[in-house]
C-alpha positions as CSV (number, residue, x, y, z in Angstrom):
1,X,0.0,0.0,0.0
2,X,1.3,3.4,-0.9
3,X,2.0,6.1,1.6
4,X,0.2,9.4,1.3
5,X,2.5,12.5,1.5
6,X,1.4,15.9,2.8
7,X,3.7,18.8,1.9
8,X,3.0,21.7,4.3
9,X,4.5,24.5,2.3
10,X,5.2,27.9,3.7
11,X,6.9,30.8,1.9
12,X,5.6,34.3,2.4
13,X,7.3,35.5,-0.9
14,X,6.9,32.4,-3.0
15,X,6.3,34.4,-6.2
16,X,9.9,35.7,-5.9
17,X,11.6,32.4,-5.0
18,X,13.0,30.7,-8.1
19,X,14.6,28.0,-5.9
20,X,11.4,27.0,-4.1
21,X,9.5,27.2,-7.4
22,X,12.0,24.8,-8.9
23,X,11.5,22.3,-6.1
24,X,7.7,22.7,-6.1
25,X,7.6,22.1,-9.9
26,X,9.1,18.6,-9.2
27,X,6.3,17.6,-6.9
28,X,4.4,14.9,-8.8
29,X,0.8,15.7,-9.5
30,X,-0.6,12.4,-8.2
31,X,-3.3,11.5,-5.7
32,X,-0.7,10.2,-3.1
33,X,0.7,13.7,-2.7
34,X,-1.2,16.7,-1.2
35,X,0.6,20.1,-1.7
36,X,-0.8,22.4,0.9
37,X,0.4,26.1,0.6
38,X,-0.2,27.7,4.0
39,X,0.3,31.3,2.9
40,X,-2.2,30.7,0.0
41,X,-4.8,29.2,2.3
42,X,-4.3,31.4,5.3
43,X,-3.1,34.8,4.3
44,X,-4.7,36.2,7.5
45,X,-3.0,33.5,9.7
46,X,-6.5,32.3,10.7
47,X,-5.8,28.6,10.6
48,X,-8.6,26.1,10.4
49,X,-7.3,23.6,13.0
50,X,-9.9,20.9,12.4
51,X,-9.2,20.9,8.7
52,X,-5.4,20.7,9.4
53,X,-5.9,17.8,11.8
54,X,-7.9,15.9,9.2
55,X,-5.1,16.4,6.6
56,X,-2.5,15.1,9.1
57,X,-4.7,12.1,9.9
58,X,-5.0,11.2,6.2
59,X,-1.3,11.1,5.5
60,X,1.6,8.9,6.6
61,X,4.4,11.3,5.6
62,X,4.5,15.0,6.4
63,X,7.1,17.4,4.9
64,X,7.5,20.9,6.4
65,X,8.8,22.7,3.2
66,X,10.0,26.2,3.7
67,X,12.9,28.6,3.3
68,X,15.4,28.6,6.2
69,X,14.8,32.1,7.7
70,X,17.2,33.1,10.5
71,X,17.8,29.5,11.5
72,X,14.1,28.7,11.6
73,X,11.0,28.9,9.4
74,X,8.6,31.6,8.3
75,X,6.1,32.6,11.0
76,X,3.1,30.8,9.6
77,X,4.8,27.4,10.2
78,X,5.2,28.3,13.9
79,X,1.6,29.5,14.1
80,X,0.5,26.2,12.5
81,X,2.5,24.1,15.0
82,X,1.2,26.2,17.9
83,X,-2.4,25.7,16.9
84,X,-2.7,22.4,15.2
85,X,-0.5,20.2,17.3
86,X,-2.9,20.2,20.3
87,X,-2.4,18.7,23.7
88,X,-4.4,15.6,24.0
89,X,-4.5,15.1,20.3
90,X,-0.9,15.3,19.0
91,X,0.9,14.8,22.4
92,X,0.3,14.4,26.1
93,X,-2.3,12.0,27.6
94,X,-4.3,10.5,24.8
95,X,-2.3,12.4,22.2
96,X,-1.5,9.7,19.8
97,X,-3.0,11.0,16.5
98,X,0.5,11.4,14.8
99,X,2.3,8.5,16.4
100,X,4.5,6.6,13.9
101,X,4.1,9.1,11.1
102,X,7.2,10.3,9.3
103,X,8.1,13.9,9.2
104,X,11.0,16.1,8.1
105,X,11.9,19.6,6.9
106,X,12.6,20.4,3.2
107,X,14.4,23.7,3.1
108,X,16.3,26.1,0.9
109,X,19.1,28.1,2.4
110,X,21.6,30.6,1.1
111,X,24.4,29.1,3.2
112,X,26.6,26.5,1.6
113,X,26.8,23.0,3.1
114,X,30.2,23.6,4.6
115,X,28.8,26.6,6.6
116,X,26.7,24.2,8.6
117,X,29.2,22.5,10.9
118,X,31.1,23.3,14.1
119,X,34.0,24.9,12.2
120,X,31.7,26.6,9.7
121,X,30.2,30.1,9.6
122,X,27.0,28.9,11.3
123,X,28.7,26.9,14.0
124,X,26.0,24.2,14.0
125,X,24.8,21.5,11.7
126,X,21.6,22.1,9.9
127,X,20.0,19.3,11.9
128,X,21.2,20.9,15.2
129,X,19.6,24.2,14.1
130,X,16.4,22.4,13.3
131,X,16.3,20.8,16.8
132,X,13.0,22.5,17.8
133,X,11.3,20.7,14.8
134,X,12.9,17.4,15.7
135,X,11.8,17.8,19.4
136,X,8.3,18.7,18.3
137,X,8.2,15.5,16.2
138,X,9.6,13.5,19.1
139,X,6.9,14.9,21.5
140,X,4.3,13.8,19.0
141,X,5.8,10.3,18.8
142,X,6.6,10.9,15.1
143,X,9.7,9.6,13.2
144,X,11.8,12.7,12.4
145,X,14.1,12.3,9.4
146,X,17.2,14.4,8.5
147,X,16.4,17.6,6.5
148,X,16.3,17.7,2.8
149,X,18.2,20.9,1.8
150,X,19.0,23.0,-1.3
151,X,22.2,24.6,0.0
152,X,23.9,27.8,-1.3
153,X,20.9,29.0,-3.3
154,X,22.7,32.2,-4.3
155,X,25.9,30.4,-5.4
156,X,25.1,27.1,-7.0
157,X,24.6,26.7,-10.7
158,X,21.3,26.2,-12.5
159,X,22.4,22.6,-13.2
160,X,23.0,22.0,-9.5
161,X,19.6,23.4,-8.6
162,X,18.0,21.2,-11.2
163,X,19.8,18.2,-9.8
164,X,18.6,19.0,-6.3
165,X,15.0,19.4,-7.5
166,X,15.1,16.0,-9.3
167,X,16.5,14.5,-6.1
168,X,13.5,16.0,-4.2
169,X,11.1,14.4,-6.7
170,X,12.9,11.0,-6.3
171,X,12.7,11.2,-2.5
172,X,9.0,11.7,-2.6
173,X,8.6,8.7,-5.0
174,X,10.6,6.6,-2.5
175,X,8.5,7.7,0.4
176,X,5.2,7.0,-1.5
177,X,6.3,3.5,-2.6
178,X,7.9,2.6,0.7
179,X,11.2,2.1,-1.0
180,X,13.2,3.0,2.1
181,X,13.9,1.9,5.6
182,X,13.9,4.1,8.7
183,X,17.4,2.9,9.6
184,X,18.7,4.1,6.2
185,X,17.1,7.5,6.7
186,X,18.3,8.2,10.2
187,X,21.8,9.2,9.1
188,X,22.7,12.9,9.0
189,X,21.6,13.3,5.5
190,X,20.2,10.4,3.5
191,X,18.7,12.9,1.0
192,X,21.7,14.8,-0.3
């Protein structure tokens, strides 16, 4: 049986992001994938919590897809987490709605891969900087995977961007068809 994948996309200036546009263009238009643009649906930040919970319940794999803003995500992702992942539903006593679901961040960042290490400009790995997301997943008893990243968005060539976008498409296909093992994915970066 195929997994259903929910891409929770959040980019406040998507129309001006050629990098995220390139990644989004690679999202297969198939029934197993739901592309959910938060800024399109909730320009007023008034999130329909029950709708969002139904979406989460209907999917086995969740991707938080966003640009990496100041070592975090755009504000609507935080708003979504604060409102949708309710105590007693997503975590805490009786909070088992998301247990066992797979989740990870898919991001674009201007920093090059080498900048994300102890000796690098950003002093931490990308995974370390995304620790609040990983802890959120852990609290909700989800399986958090290493991030998928398009690094150095202002420096890499068009061919390198295209290669990363195709890799994103292939990752989604593997997740849908269960062509992976959790052990394989728990390394720092099984994606790229």
